[in-house]
N, C-alpha and C positions, 0 to 999 in steps of 0.2 A: 338433339333435334334430328329426326329422320329426314331422309332426302325427300319423302312424299310431302313433308309439311313446309318445304321451302318455296316461296314464291320467286325469290331472286337469289342467285348464288353467284358470287363474284370472287375470283381468285387471281391475285397478281395482275389485275387489270391495268394497262399502260397505254397512254397515247402520246405520241411525239408529233410535232410539226416541225420537221427540220431538226435543229438543235434545241428546240424548246420543247420541255416535257410539260404537257398540260395535266396529265393524270399520271401519277407515279406510284405503280405497284400497289394498287388499292384492292383490299380484300374484306368482304363482309357478306353475311347472309341476312335475308329478311324473310320471316315465317309468314304463312298465309294469314291474312286478315289484319296485319300490323300496319299502323301508319308510321313510316320510318322517315326521319328527317335527315337531310344532308345540308349541313349548316356551315357557311363560310363566307368570306368577303367576296365582292365582285372580282372576277379574274382568278379565283381560286381553282377552277376546273369543274365546277358543278355542272354546267350545261354540256361541256364536252363529255363527262361521264354519262349524263342522261342520253346524249346523242348515241353513244355506244350501246347503251342498254336497249334503246329503241330502234337499233339496227340502221341508223342514219349515218354512222361513221364506223369504220372497220378499226378495231383495236390494233395497236402496234404489238402488244403482247398481252398474255394472260387469257383468262376464260371467263365468260359471263353466260349464265343460263337464266332464262325467264320461263317460269312455269315448266322447267325441265328441258326447254329448248335452247340450243346453242345460238347465240346471236349471230355468229358467222356463218355456221353450216346450215342453220334452219331459220333464216330470217322471216320467211313467209309464215311459218308456224308461230313465231314470236309475235308478229303483227297481229295475228288473229286473237291473241290472248290479251292484248293491252289496249288502253285508252290513253291518249296523250293531250295534256293541256299545256300548250306551249307559253313561253314568256311574253310573246307579242300576241295580240288579239288577231285571230285569223278568220273569224266569222264573216260571211259575205254581206256587205252593207246593202247590196241591191236585192237581197232576198228577205223574206219575213223571218221572224224567229222559228216558226213552224217549218218553213221550207228549209232553213239551214239544218234542222235535225233530220228532216225527211231525206234530204240528199245524202247525208252522212250514213243513215240507216241503209239506203240503197247501195252505197258503196260496199257495205259489209254484208249485203245479201239478206238483211233482215225481211222476212215475209211481210206482205203488205198489212195484213190484219194485225200481226204482232207489233209491227212498226208503228201503226196508228195508236195502239194502246200504250205502247211504251212511250211515245212522244207526249201523249196526254199526261201520263203519270209524272215524267220528268219535268215538264213545263209547270205542273202543279207543285212539285217538290221545290223548284228553284224560284217559285213566286212569280212566273211570267205568263200564266194561263190567260189573263186578261190582255196581255200585249202580243200574244202569239201571232196575230195576224197583221202586225205592224212591221214596216221595214226596220232592219237592224240599225240602219242609219239613224234612226230616231231614238235609239237606245242610249242611256248613259253608260259611262265606263263600267260601273258596277253591274248593271243589267247585262251588258255584253259578256263580262267575265262569268256571270252565273249561267248564261246561255251556253258558253263554251264548255263549262263543266257538264252541263246536261248533254251537250253533243257528244262529248267523250264517253258518255255512259249508255248511249243508244243501243249498242250492240252487246251490252252486259259484259264488259271486260273483266277478266280476273284480277288484273293489275292496272291501277290508274297512276300514270306518271304526271306530276304537276311541277312545272318549272317556274319558280317565283310566281305562284298563283295570284298573290295580292299586290304584285308590283304595279305602281301607278295609281292604286285606288286611294281614296281619301280614308281616314280612320274609321268612319262609320261603315262604309262599304266593305272595308277589310274585315271588320268584325261580323258583318252579315255573311261574308265568304267563309269565315271560320265556323260559324254556326252550321252553314250548309255542309261543309266537310264532315263535321261531327255527326250530322243527321244521316248522311250517306253511310258512315261507318256503323251507326246504330241499326240501319234498316238493310244492310247487305254485308256480305263477307269480303267485299272488295278490299284487296290489299292496295295501299297508297304509298308511293315514294314521292316525297316532297323535297324539292330544293328550295332554300331560302337564305337570305342574309339578314332576315328580321329575327333577332333573338326572341322577342315575345311571341312571335308566331310559332316558332319551333317549340318553345316551352308550353304553349297552350295546346297545341295539337298532337305532338308526336310522342308515341310510347318509348321510342329510342331515338337517339340522335348521333350521328357520326359528324365530328367537327373536321373540316378540311381546311388546309392552308397551303398555298403554293403547290397544289396538286397532290399533296400528301395527306393521308388520313392520320389525324393527330390522336384522337381518343374517340371511344364509342361507348354509349351506355344510356341509361334513362336519365331525364333531366335531374331527378332526385339523386341518383347515384353519382352523377358528374359533380353536382354541387357538394356532395359529401366528401369529395376527394380534395376539396380546398380547405386548408386549415383556417379555422375561425369562422364564426357564423355571420359577422358584420364586416363591412368594408368602410373604413373611414378615408374619404378623399380630401386631401388638404392641398389647395393651390398656393404656391409660394412665389414671391417675387424672384428668387433664385434658389438653386440647390447647390449645396456644397458636400464634399465628401464627409466632413466632420459632422454636418448635420445629419446625413443619412446614417452614419455609424452610431450616432447618439440615439436615433429612433430605433434602429435595430436592436440596440442593447437593452431596450426596455423589456421587463420580464413578461408583459402581457401581449407583446407583439408576436403574432404567430407567423407572419409572412409580410413582405413588403415589395411593392413594385413601383418603378419610377416611369412616368410618361411626360415628356416635356418638363415642365416645372411643377408637376403634380405628383404628390406622394399618395399611393394607395395602400393603406395599412390594414392588414387583416387581423381582426381581434375577435375575442368571444363576446364582448359586450361593448358596443360602440358608445353608448350613452356614458358608461362609467369611465371609458378609456379616453375619451375626447379631451377633458381638461388636462390630463396628465401629458397627453401627446402635445398639446398646444404649449404647455409649460416647457417641455423638453426642447421643442423647436425654438421658442423664444430664447431660451438660455443658450442656444447654440448660434444665436444671431440671425435666426430665420424671421422673415416678415411674412405673416399669413395673410393672403388675399381673401381666401374663402375656405369653408369647411363643410362637409356634409357627411351624412351616415346613411347607409343603405344596407339591406339584407342581400346576400349573395344572389346573383342572377346568372344566366347563361353567358352574358357578356363577361363577368368576372371569371367563368370557367375558361372562356376563349383566351383572355388575358393570362390566366394562370399557366396554360398549357403552351401558348404561343409567345408570350412576353410582349404582346401588343394588343390593342383594341381592334375590333372589327370595323372595316371602313363601311359606314352606314350610308353611303351615297346612293343615289337613285340607280336602280338596276337599269341596264341598257335595254331599251324596247326593241329588241330584235327577235326574229322568229327562230324557234328551235329548228324549223325545217329549211332555213335558207342560210345557214352558216353561223349561228350562235355558237360560241365556244371556240371558234377559231381565232387565234391570237391576232390582234390588230397592231400593225406597226406604224 
């Protein structure tokens, strides 16, 4: 990959807050035009990383370049290249949808005629043309989120940063947001850097994904590549009344078991065919004195990838509704 084709270049990027390391020696590149996902649980360092990449926080160590500009030595140049959609909604409730975009375009010095045409195009793209003259206070959460995506695109940024873009949205609004982001990718060459703790979102949208946990990058690759690294095509999850070392050893010894993880009182067994393996698994567990409470089979997902590489499931709790601009990513004591 040549230097000219890199929208984002990160080498050894680190951020410490006192003795706490929020981002720990992270390195990766994002080529022009890619939608790149940064996936991890809440508190993993995703927003801190984004704050460094968007010049809001100075790194403790390492180098980050955006469109060829260093985030520390050339922050003004970086800001002219990017659009940012923060985790918290920041559109002005006392302005109309049109006015929110117009003010933002003025901030970036977009000429009046070009600004008017651009706002009309964007409002139509996000499905808000008929509501453009209404105060944003009257918008639903999904409408506000779409408006903020449009606002971040007013000045035609080369790179769009999205911090938990569907956080707080209901499932229907979340899927509308996904379709909007796909449309933007189809209609422009905008590079997108997306942080999320939603497995399904990363899988549905991103060409490549970096999995992060406790500030460290664990693995990087396409969703398909990452899933292929896990042995077995199916996961059998068996919830038990209790687990014993003998029971676990018995399951591990079965010839068709490719891998096994334990979480609380649940066994996650990796096999090539869940349907044919389940009866034998249940027989082995019962013969070892185990009492089965429930059992299920599913194909591998990014959740399984996360568990495989970290040994634990991602914490799917609601993301904190804090602004990227006013302190998100700073550890709370």
